C-alpha positions as CSV (number, residue, x, y, z in Angstrom):
1,M,86.7,80.2,332.9
2,K,89.1,83.0,333.8
3,V,88.6,85.0,337.0
4,Q,90.5,88.0,338.3
5,C,91.1,89.4,341.8
6,L,89.5,92.8,342.2
7,R,92.2,93.8,344.7
8,C,95.5,92.6,343.2
9,G,94.6,91.6,339.7
10,E,95.8,88.0,340.1
11,E,94.2,85.7,337.5
12,Y,92.9,82.2,338.2
13,Q,91.3,79.5,336.0
14,L,88.0,78.0,337.3
15,K,85.9,75.2,335.9
16,P,83.0,76.4,333.8
17,D,80.5,75.3,336.5
18,E,82.3,77.0,339.4
19,N,81.0,80.3,340.7
20,P,83.7,83.0,341.2
21,S,81.8,84.3,344.3
22,N,82.6,81.0,346.1
23,F,86.3,81.7,345.9
24,Q,88.7,84.3,347.2
25,C,92.2,85.4,346.1
26,K,95.1,84.6,348.4
27,C,95.3,88.3,349.1
28,G,91.7,88.1,350.4
29,G,90.3,90.0,347.4
30,D,87.1,89.0,345.7
31,L,87.2,87.2,342.3
32,I,85.2,88.2,339.4
33,H,84.7,86.7,336.0
34,K,87.2,88.1,333.5
35,P,85.6,88.1,330.1
36,D,87.5,86.6,327.2
37,K,89.2,89.1,324.9
38,P,86.7,90.0,322.3
39,T,87.5,88.5,319.0
40,K,88.2,91.1,316.4
41,S,85.8,91.0,313.6
42,P,87.6,90.3,310.3
43,K,88.7,93.4,308.5
44,P,86.7,94.0,305.4
45,S,88.5,92.5,302.5
46,N,89.9,94.8,299.9
47,N,89.3,92.1,297.3
48,I,86.6,93.3,294.9
49,F,85.5,89.7,294.3
50,D,84.4,89.3,298.0
51,D,81.5,91.7,297.5
52,W,78.6,90.2,295.5
53,K,77.3,93.5,294.4
54,T,80.6,94.4,292.9
55,Q,80.8,91.0,291.3
56,Y,77.4,91.5,289.8
57,M,78.4,94.9,288.4
58,I,81.6,93.4,286.9
59,V,79.6,90.7,285.2
60,I,77.3,93.3,283.7
61,A,80.2,95.5,282.6
62,V,82.0,92.6,281.0
63,A,78.8,91.4,279.2
64,F,78.2,95.0,278.0
65,L,81.8,95.3,276.7
66,V,81.6,92.0,274.9
67,F,78.3,93.1,273.3
68,I,79.8,96.4,272.2
69,L,82.9,94.7,270.7
70,I,80.7,92.2,268.8
71,A,78.4,95.0,267.6
72,V,81.4,97.0,266.4
73,D,83.5,94.2,265.0
74,S,81.0,91.7,264.1
75,A,81.5,92.4,260.4
76,V,84.8,90.5,260.5
77,F,82.9,87.3,261.0
78,F,80.7,87.7,257.9
79,G,81.4,86.8,254.3
80,D,83.4,89.1,252.0
81,L,82.7,88.7,248.3
82,V,85.4,89.9,245.8
83,V,85.8,89.6,242.1
84,T,89.5,88.5,241.8
85,N,89.7,88.3,238.0
86,V,87.9,89.3,234.9
87,T,89.2,88.5,231.4
88,V,87.8,89.9,228.1
89,P,88.3,88.7,224.5
90,S,90.1,91.1,222.2
91,T,87.0,91.7,220.1
92,G,83.3,91.5,220.3
93,V,80.5,92.0,217.8
94,S,77.3,93.9,218.5
95,G,74.3,91.6,218.6
96,Q,76.5,88.5,219.1
97,E,77.5,86.5,222.2
98,I,80.6,87.4,224.2
99,I,82.2,85.1,226.8
100,I,83.6,86.8,229.9
101,P,85.8,84.5,232.2
102,N,85.6,85.7,235.8
103,T,86.5,84.6,239.3
104,I,84.6,85.4,242.4
105,K,85.9,84.5,245.9
106,N,84.5,84.6,249.5
107,N,87.4,86.1,251.6
108,G,85.2,86.1,254.7
109,I,84.9,83.7,257.6
110,L,81.2,82.8,257.2
111,P,79.4,81.7,254.1
112,T,77.5,84.2,252.0
113,G,74.0,84.1,250.7
114,D,72.9,84.2,247.1
115,C,73.3,87.5,245.3
116,N,73.4,89.2,241.9
117,V,76.6,89.8,239.9
118,T,76.2,92.7,237.3
119,F,78.3,93.0,234.2
120,Q,78.7,96.4,232.4
121,F,80.6,98.0,229.5
122,T,82.4,101.2,230.3
123,P,84.6,103.3,228.1
124,E,87.0,104.0,230.9
125,Q,87.9,102.2,234.2
126,N,85.3,104.0,236.2
127,S,81.6,103.9,236.7
128,K,80.7,106.8,234.3
129,N,78.9,106.2,231.1
130,I,78.2,102.5,231.9
131,I,76.2,100.3,229.5
132,F,74.4,97.4,231.1
133,L,75.5,94.1,229.7
134,G,73.8,91.5,231.9
135,K,73.3,90.1,235.4
136,I,73.7,86.6,236.8
137,R,72.6,85.0,240.1
138,L,75.5,83.7,242.2
139,S,74.8,80.9,244.7
140,D,76.2,81.2,248.2
141,L,80.0,80.6,248.7
142,A,81.6,79.0,251.7
143,S,84.5,80.6,253.5
144,G,87.5,80.7,251.1
145,E,85.5,79.2,248.2
146,I,86.4,80.3,244.7
147,K,83.9,80.3,241.8
148,N,85.4,80.3,238.3
149,Q,82.9,80.9,235.6
150,N,82.6,81.7,231.9
151,T,79.7,84.1,231.8
152,K,78.0,84.6,228.4
153,F,76.1,87.7,227.3
154,T,74.9,89.1,224.1
155,V,76.5,92.4,223.2
156,P,73.8,95.1,222.8
157,Q,73.0,95.8,219.2
158,N,72.7,99.6,219.7
159,I,76.2,99.9,221.3
160,T,78.5,102.4,219.6
161,P,81.5,100.6,218.2
162,G,84.7,101.2,220.2
163,K,86.8,100.0,223.0
164,Y,85.1,99.1,226.3
165,Y,86.3,97.8,229.7
166,I,84.2,95.3,231.5
167,R,83.0,96.2,235.0
168,V,81.9,93.4,237.2
169,V,80.1,94.1,240.4
170,V,79.4,91.3,242.8
171,D,76.4,91.6,245.2
172,S,75.3,94.6,243.1
173,N,71.9,94.8,244.9
174,K,73.5,94.7,248.4
175,E,71.8,91.6,249.5
176,V,74.7,90.1,251.4
177,Y,76.0,91.7,254.7
178,E,79.8,91.7,254.2
179,S,82.8,92.4,256.3
180,N,84.0,94.8,253.5
181,E,81.5,96.5,251.2
182,T,84.1,98.5,249.3
183,N,85.8,95.7,247.3
184,N,82.9,94.3,245.3
185,E,83.8,95.6,241.9
186,I,86.6,95.1,239.4
187,Y,87.5,96.3,235.9
188,S,89.1,94.3,233.1
189,S,92.7,95.2,232.7
190,T,92.3,95.5,229.0
191,P,89.4,96.7,226.9
192,V,87.4,94.7,224.4
193,N,87.0,96.2,220.9
194,I,83.4,96.1,219.9
195,I,82.8,96.2,216.2
């Protein structure tokens, strides 16, 4: 242990079991125990990861952010049904069968569920003055899967003769949650002449 003279300040080293009062400095002064320099407590760290409360708050904030991102952008992970093609014959006869080749694709990442596909006549390439032609049930499509089909319907007998485009609407009853709900319909590029 370290001791120090009260008179001259001289320092000595004693054994731990020796009593300073049993010794005297060469100048005749009394010796006292000199306490060791106090160890400095470590400075608080500026690293945010050293504080468990801060860590806890960071974890909660990150989890909340991930949840928000998923909630906002989750649609990109779902299916996306689109009609990529519809072809019509040049003529059709009221009361007789018409065959409409069409192609439907899932552009999304996840598979879709079953849904309805509606076919309609329309005098122009818009949804005004539509005439219902028929509806089919489409089974689920895997990501990137393409369904080519020749859909058959009977032309309504009471239809006014003339030229009509075919409008095809996939997921017409909004049964499938999709990443894009605005690309579910298509019109034939040319009309069919109904006689």
